Structure formats: C-alpha cells, structure tokens
N, C-alpha and C positions, 0 to 999 in steps of 0.2 A: 533796190527796187526802189524804194520811198526817195531815198537821195537823185536818182534819175531820172524819174518822175518828176521831181521839184528842179534838177537842171533842166529838162526838157521846156516845164513852164517858163521858166526864166530867160530860159532862148529863146523865147518867143515874144516877150514881153508882157505876161500874163501874169499878174499878182495872185500867187495862190490865196490867199488870204481875202484879198477883195474880189476873188471870183466865189468864193464861197460864201463871203458876207452875202452878196447880190443874189446867190441862189437862194438863202436863207430866205431874205426878203421876198425874193419872186415869189416862191414857193408860200410862202405866206399869202399877200396877196391873192395869189391862184385859191385858194384852201377858200378865200373870204367869197372872193365872186362865185367860185361854185358854191358854196354855202345859199348864199341868194338867189342865184339861179334855180337852186333845188327849192328852196323855200318858194319862192316863185310859182315853180310848176304846180310844186303841191297845192298851195291856194289854187289854182289855176285847173288842175287836177279834178278838187271837189265842184266847180262849176260846169264841169264837161257831162254833156248828157249821157245816159248808159246808151252805151253800143257805140259809139262813137271813137274808141278807144285805138281803133283802124286807124285812124289818122296819124295816131302817134309812131304809128309804124311807118306809115308814108313820110312822113316829116323824116324819123331817124334816117329812112334811104335817102332822101334828096340831102339832108344834112352831108352825108356818106359821099354822095356823088359830087357834091360840090367843095369839098373840103378844101382843097387848094384856094380856089378863089376867097372863103373865108377867111380862112388864115391870113392872105395877101391884105386883105378887108381890115382885117384886123391887127394887121402888122402895121398898116399903114394911119391907122385911128389911134396906136398907141402913141407911133411916131409924133401924131399931132396933138397928142395932147402932152406929152412929156418936154 
C-alpha cells in the first residue's frame, strides 16, 4: 500500500518529502497565527462590557455565512505576501 501511494505521488510529480515538510511549516505557521488571534481576542474580551457577549454569536454566524469570501480574500492576501 505504501509503495503504491509513493508511486502515485511520483507519477503526479509530487515530491512526498517536500510535501510533508511544507505541511509541517504551514501547520506551525497556522498554530502561531491561531495563538496570536486567540490572545488578541482574550485581551479584547476583558474590555467587552458585560452582557454584550451575544455579539460574539452574531459575529460567528456572519463569519460562517461569509466563509467562502473570507477564504478567497485570505488566499489572495497570502499570494500577495509570498
């Protein structure tokens, strides 16, 4: 099974070693970004007046509804930075 998978990768021109290395780098960068965003939100949460936490539910709903647009924007942003 392993050999068949490696063969399939080679036939499609994918270097499995590079793919794994890039995946590790990407996931590490993603984890750092997530940590930074969570920290910022936690700090911001202290400043949010009591009772206005319903805003977070509204925000989450809007983010979910607009996820395709958000992902397209982020993809463009990443391409422009790299």
